[in-house]
C-alpha positions as CSV (number, residue, x, y, z in Angstrom):
1,M,-163.5,51.9,20.1
2,N,-167.1,51.9,21.4
3,H,-167.1,50.2,24.8
4,H,-170.4,48.6,23.8
5,L,-168.6,46.5,21.2
6,N,-166.3,44.7,23.7
7,N,-166.6,41.0,23.4
8,C,-169.6,41.3,21.0
9,F,-170.4,39.5,17.8
10,T,-171.6,40.8,14.5
11,T,-174.9,39.4,13.2
12,G,-172.9,37.2,10.8
13,E,-170.6,35.9,13.5
14,F,-173.4,35.3,15.9
15,A,-175.5,33.5,13.3
16,K,-172.6,31.3,12.2
17,A,-171.7,30.4,15.8
18,C,-175.4,29.5,16.5
19,N,-175.8,27.6,13.1
20,I,-178.8,29.8,12.1
21,T,-179.3,32.4,9.3
22,K,-178.9,36.1,9.7
23,Q,-182.5,36.4,8.4
24,T,-183.6,34.4,11.5
25,L,-181.9,36.9,13.8
26,F,-183.4,39.8,11.8
27,H,-186.9,38.2,12.3
28,Y,-186.4,37.6,16.0
29,D,-185.3,41.3,16.4
30,A,-188.3,42.5,14.4
31,I,-190.8,40.6,16.6
32,G,-189.0,41.5,19.8
33,L,-188.0,38.0,20.7
34,L,-184.2,38.4,20.7
35,T,-182.9,42.0,20.3
36,P,-179.2,42.7,19.8
37,H,-177.2,43.7,22.8
38,F,-176.2,46.9,20.9
39,K,-177.0,48.7,17.7
40,D,-174.5,51.3,16.5
41,E,-175.4,54.6,14.8
42,K,-175.4,52.9,11.4
43,G,-177.9,50.3,12.5
44,Y,-175.5,47.4,12.7
45,R,-176.4,44.8,15.2
46,Y,-174.1,43.3,17.8
47,Y,-174.7,40.4,20.1
48,S,-173.1,39.5,23.4
49,Y,-171.9,36.0,24.3
50,Q,-174.5,35.9,27.1
51,Q,-177.2,35.8,24.4
52,F,-176.0,32.4,23.2
53,D,-177.8,30.8,26.2
54,L,-181.0,32.7,25.4
55,L,-181.0,31.7,21.8
56,Y,-180.2,28.1,22.8
57,V,-183.3,28.0,25.1
58,I,-185.4,29.6,22.3
59,N,-184.4,26.8,20.0
60,I,-185.1,24.2,22.6
61,L,-188.6,25.5,23.3
62,K,-189.3,25.7,19.5
63,E,-188.2,22.0,19.3
64,L,-190.6,21.2,22.1
65,G,-193.5,22.7,20.2
66,M,-193.8,26.2,21.6
67,S,-194.7,29.0,19.2
68,L,-192.5,32.1,18.9
69,K,-195.4,34.0,20.3
70,E,-195.5,31.7,23.4
71,I,-191.7,31.8,23.8
72,K,-191.8,35.6,23.6
73,Q,-194.5,35.8,26.2
74,F,-192.5,33.5,28.5
75,I,-189.3,35.5,28.2
76,K,-191.1,38.9,28.7
77,T,-192.9,37.7,31.9
78,N,-190.6,35.0,33.3
79,S,-189.4,34.6,36.8
80,P,-187.4,31.9,38.6
81,E,-190.6,30.2,39.6
82,R,-192.2,30.4,36.1
83,M,-189.0,29.1,34.5
84,I,-188.8,26.1,36.9
85,A,-192.4,25.3,36.4
86,L,-192.1,25.5,32.5
87,F,-188.9,23.5,32.4
88,Q,-190.2,20.8,34.8
89,S,-193.3,20.5,32.6
90,K,-191.2,20.2,29.5
91,S,-188.9,17.7,31.2
92,D,-191.9,15.5,32.1
93,E,-193.1,15.7,28.5
94,L,-189.6,14.6,27.3
95,T,-189.5,11.7,29.7
96,Q,-192.8,10.5,28.2
97,K,-191.6,10.9,24.7
98,I,-188.4,9.1,25.4
99,E,-190.3,6.1,26.8
100,T,-192.6,6.1,23.8
101,L,-189.6,6.3,21.4
102,K,-187.9,3.4,23.3
103,Q,-191.0,1.3,22.9
104,I,-191.2,2.2,19.2
105,Q,-187.5,1.2,18.8
106,K,-188.1,-2.1,20.6
107,V,-191.1,-2.8,18.2
108,I,-188.9,-2.1,15.2
109,E,-186.0,-4.3,16.5
110,T,-188.3,-7.2,17.3
111,R,-190.0,-7.0,13.9
112,I,-186.6,-7.0,12.2
113,H,-185.5,-10.1,14.3
114,L,-188.7,-12.0,13.7
115,T,-188.8,-11.3,10.0
116,E,-185.1,-12.2,9.5
117,Q,-185.9,-15.5,11.3
118,A,-188.9,-16.1,9.1
119,T,-186.8,-15.7,5.9
120,Q,-184.6,-18.6,7.0
121,L,-187.4,-21.1,7.6
122,D,-188.6,-23.9,5.3
123,F,-192.4,-23.4,5.4
124,S,-193.0,-26.8,3.9
125,K,-191.6,-28.6,7.0
126,I,-193.5,-29.9,10.0
127,Y,-191.2,-30.7,12.9
128,T,-190.9,-30.9,16.7
129,E,-188.7,-28.9,18.9
130,Y,-188.3,-28.1,22.6
131,H,-189.5,-24.7,23.8
132,E,-188.6,-22.9,27.0
133,T,-191.3,-21.4,29.2
134,E,-192.9,-18.3,27.7
135,Y,-195.4,-15.8,29.3
136,L,-198.4,-14.5,27.5
137,F,-200.9,-11.8,28.2
138,L,-204.4,-13.2,27.3
139,S,-207.6,-11.6,26.2
140,D,-210.9,-12.3,28.0
141,R,-212.4,-15.6,26.9
142,I,-214.0,-15.3,23.5
143,P,-217.6,-16.7,23.2
144,D,-218.0,-19.5,20.7
145,Y,-218.6,-18.7,17.1
146,S,-219.7,-15.1,17.5
147,N,-218.1,-12.8,14.9
148,Y,-219.4,-9.7,16.7
149,Q,-217.8,-10.9,20.0
150,F,-214.5,-11.8,18.2
151,V,-214.2,-8.4,16.6
152,R,-215.1,-6.8,19.9
153,S,-212.5,-9.0,21.7
154,V,-209.8,-8.0,19.2
155,S,-210.6,-4.3,19.6
156,E,-210.6,-4.5,23.4
157,F,-207.4,-6.5,23.5
158,I,-205.6,-4.0,21.3
159,T,-206.8,-1.1,23.4
160,I,-205.7,-2.6,26.7
161,S,-202.4,-3.9,25.3
162,T,-201.7,-0.3,24.1
163,E,-202.7,1.3,27.4
164,K,-200.4,-1.1,29.3
165,K,-197.6,-0.6,26.8
166,L,-197.3,-4.4,26.2
167,N,-196.7,-4.3,22.4
168,V,-193.0,-4.6,21.8
169,G,-193.3,-6.0,18.3
170,Y,-194.6,-9.5,18.7
171,P,-197.7,-10.3,16.6
172,I,-201.1,-10.8,18.3
173,G,-201.8,-14.5,18.3
174,A,-204.8,-16.7,18.7
175,M,-205.3,-19.8,20.8
176,L,-207.4,-22.7,19.4
177,H,-208.6,-25.2,22.0
178,R,-207.8,-28.9,21.5
179,E,-211.5,-29.8,21.3
180,K,-212.2,-27.2,18.6
181,L,-209.1,-28.2,16.6
182,L,-210.1,-31.9,16.6
183,G,-213.7,-30.8,15.8
184,Q,-212.4,-28.8,12.8
185,Q,-213.8,-25.6,14.3
186,Y,-210.9,-23.5,12.8
187,G,-211.2,-19.8,13.6
188,N,-213.3,-20.5,16.7
189,Y,-210.6,-19.2,19.0
190,T,-210.8,-19.2,22.8
191,Y,-208.2,-16.5,23.5
192,L,-206.0,-13.9,21.9
193,Y,-202.5,-13.5,23.2
194,L,-199.5,-11.3,23.2
195,K,-196.0,-12.5,24.2
196,I,-194.6,-10.5,27.0
197,E,-191.1,-10.1,28.2
198,E,-189.2,-9.9,31.5
199,G,-190.1,-6.7,33.3
200,Q,-193.7,-6.7,32.1
201,N,-195.0,-8.0,35.4
202,H,-197.8,-5.4,35.8
203,V,-200.4,-7.6,34.1
204,P,-201.7,-11.1,34.7
205,R,-199.5,-13.7,32.9
206,Y,-200.4,-17.0,31.3
207,E,-197.6,-19.5,31.5
208,K,-197.0,-21.3,28.2
209,K,-195.1,-24.2,29.7
210,A,-191.7,-25.6,28.6
211,G,-191.9,-28.8,26.6
212,L,-192.2,-30.5,23.3
213,Y,-194.0,-28.6,20.5
214,V,-195.0,-29.4,17.0
215,I,-194.4,-26.6,14.5
216,G,-196.0,-26.1,11.1
217,Y,-196.6,-23.2,8.8
218,H,-199.7,-22.2,6.8
219,I,-199.2,-20.1,3.7
220,G,-202.1,-17.9,2.5
221,E,-205.5,-16.9,3.6
222,E,-207.0,-18.2,6.9
223,D,-209.9,-19.9,5.2
224,T,-207.7,-22.7,3.9
225,I,-205.8,-23.3,7.2
226,G,-207.7,-26.5,7.8
227,K,-205.6,-28.2,5.1
228,T,-202.4,-27.3,7.0
229,Y,-203.9,-28.6,10.3
230,D,-204.8,-31.9,8.5
231,Q,-201.1,-32.2,7.6
232,I,-200.0,-31.4,11.1
233,L,-202.4,-33.9,12.6
234,Q,-201.2,-36.6,10.3
235,Y,-197.6,-35.8,11.3
236,M,-198.6,-36.2,14.9
237,K,-200.4,-39.4,14.3
238,N,-197.4,-40.8,12.5
239,N,-195.1,-39.8,15.4
240,H,-197.5,-41.0,18.2
241,L,-198.0,-37.5,19.5
242,E,-201.1,-36.1,21.3
243,I,-202.2,-32.5,21.7
244,Q,-202.1,-31.1,25.2
245,D,-204.4,-28.1,25.4
246,F,-204.2,-25.3,22.8
247,A,-202.8,-24.7,19.3
248,Y,-201.1,-21.3,19.1
249,E,-201.4,-19.3,15.8
250,E,-199.6,-16.1,14.9
251,F,-198.6,-14.4,11.7
252,I,-194.8,-14.3,11.0
253,L,-195.2,-12.7,7.6
254,D,-198.1,-10.3,7.0
255,S,-199.0,-7.0,5.4
256,I,-196.0,-5.4,7.1
257,S,-193.5,-7.6,5.2
258,V,-195.3,-9.0,2.2
259,T,-197.7,-7.5,-0.4
260,H,-200.3,-10.1,-1.1
261,T,-202.4,-12.2,1.3
262,D,-201.5,-15.4,-0.5
263,A,-197.9,-14.8,0.8
264,Y,-199.0,-14.4,4.4
265,V,-197.5,-17.1,6.7
266,T,-199.1,-18.3,9.9
267,K,-196.9,-20.1,12.4
268,I,-198.8,-22.9,14.2
269,V,-197.3,-24.2,17.5
270,I,-198.9,-27.1,19.3
271,P,-197.7,-28.5,22.7
272,V,-197.7,-32.3,22.5
273,Y,-196.8,-35.4,24.5
274,K,-196.0,-38.9,23.3
275,H,-198.5,-41.7,23.9
């Protein structure tokens, strides 16, 4: 028996063990990326067990976005120093991708939770409930009744929230000051906000204090939200409640979960005190 064949695998055996096709091995041989350990006089290819590691690394580098040409160049000119530098670079890229994927997963989980909660609510009810302290990240103050400034504020807020990785699935909300609410200046918001969680301490935080809140729901387009506020204000009057500072608005059903704008649901949350 040819001593070259000791502990070697045929092309079929090697391909099966590596969960690839024989055609892939033929292609890698043709381009000089992975040549067999030995070829006999009939042209049959044989691979050594040491080549499993090389093929595994080739597959990893492919998965990480390197072309076969780039991988071949690396293999042909590598050294311990070049290998360490490449692998460290790829490790850093993976760390970033893992963090990004974790954030995406958190967004998905939060959206599932919020939407499941929304489907259990009675949107026709107005009620009071006690809320624990929450922390919000606020936009810069929005100038009064300037559509240009509002659009600009939204754009800037989305940009900075993305850069600081603050979005974990909570909707962007808007804060309507007490005076503007009572003056029926609906849509003339003072701030945008995004709920932030524990651990997100690298940005200034606005404390939405614990206390009693009135909750109501507006269904449909924003241009009719005044009717919902009228109902909420009447409820507050009947129950001897006064607004403290801001009303908080946020979509709990929007284009992500419903098809038509007339099915959108805005949650309105108002901190109150009894008089």
